[in-house]
N, C-alpha and C positions, 0 to 999 in steps of 0.2 A: 504493501500499498504504499503511495507516496504522501510526500507531506507538500500542503498548499502552504508558500509563503507571500504574504501579501505585503511585500516589501519590494525596492529600486532592483531589480535582477543584479547580481555582482559583476565584476567586469572578469571576462573568460565565458557568459552562462552562454550557453548554445538555446537557438529559436528550437522548439520541435517541430516534430512534422503534425499536419492535420488526420489523424488516425481517416483510413480506406473508407472508415464505418458509420466515422462522426453524422450526425444529426443532417440532412440537407441544410442550405442555405435558405434561411428564412423559415423555417418548420419552427415550431414549437418544439422546446426540450422537457420532456417529461418531467413531473413530479419524482422523487424516488420514492413517497411516500404520502398517500392522499391525505393525512391527520399532519403532516408538518405543518408550523406553525406558519413558516413561511415562504412555502412554496406548494402546498397541500391544498386542494381544491374543497377538499371533505371539514378543513376545519371553520366551525363558524365564525371567528374572530379573529383570524389569523390575514395575514398579507396577501394571499393569495396572490404572490408575485408569479409573474409570469415573463419568460425568456423563451431568446429566439436565436439560434445559432447565424454568426456573423460570417460573411465568407471565407475568413481566414481562420486565425487564433483568438475571435471577437464574440460578443454576445452583445444583443441588448435584452434590457429587461426593466419592467414598470408595476406599481403598484400605488393604490392609492388611499393615502392617510386617513383614516377615520376614528370617530369616536373612539374605540376600542383601542388606537395603538397613540394615545396621548400622552406624554410626560408631564411638563406644565400646561394650563389649561389653552386648549385652540393649538397646542403643538406639537409635531411627535417628538417622542421619546427617543433620548438618543443612545439608547441601549438596542432597541427597535430597529433606528435607521443601520447601527451595524451590523445587526440580521440581517438585516436586505441585503448589505452589498457581503455577507458571510456566504447568503444565498446564491446572489448573482456571480461570485468566483468561484462558488462550489461549483456550478454549472457549467463552468469553463472546461472541466474535467471531462461532461461527454465529448468535446473535440478532440483529446488525445484518448478518449476509452479507456482510463486508467481511475480505479478507485482510489480516493487522497481526503485527509482531513488536514483541519487548517491547523498550522502549525504556528501562524502568528497573523493578527489580523491589526493595523492601525487605522483607524477612521479620523479624517480631520473634518470639525462640524462648521463649515463657514458660514451658511445663513441658516437661519431657523426655518424647518418646515412644518408653513401652516397644514391644520386641521383640512382637508376639500383637496390637498395637491398632491396630485399625480408627480412621482420620483422616475424619470426616465435615466437608468443606469446603463453605461456601456462598460465594459470589462473586455481586459485582454489580457491574453498570456504573456508576458515580457522576458520571460527564459527559463532554463531548466539548466540545472546543475545535480548528478547522479539524479535522486529520485524526487530530490527536494524542486517544484515549480513555482516560479516568480508571476506574480500579476499583479494589477492594477484597475482601476474603475474611478471611473466619475459620475456623481449623482445631479440631474438639472433639474429645475422647476419647470411643471407644466407643459416643456417642451423635449422633444431630443437638442433643441439648439439655445434651451432656456439657460437661467442663471444658474453658475456651479453652485452648489449648496453643500455638498459633499464629497469629500475623496477616501478613496481607501487603497 
């Protein structure tokens, strides 16, 4: 099992190959468990994060912050935003067709994310050293070109 490290790839890291059996470009990446709080469609109060395979070693994902996701009144909980990025970065492993767990996740909160906001996440694999895969992601408010609110 590989470890996903959500930091800049070190010098000398290689860019892995997209697996021939990776999900087709534009296809929805399935949930690993229907009741998963992050990506499961069956969880009643979960994020219901939907992710789609990109053309290379990248994905796009989105979820809408609702009343069940609040920390401060009217704003997304920071830990919940970290969860969304953990899910999005984990979905990248479908492109390598390799199991993985998160080894390290750093989250930078740049702007508050209000309730009712759809967060658009773009994530990519930035390198690999042995079994460790390096990734990064950006979350934008209300559109794929919106203001950056979160980085991981």
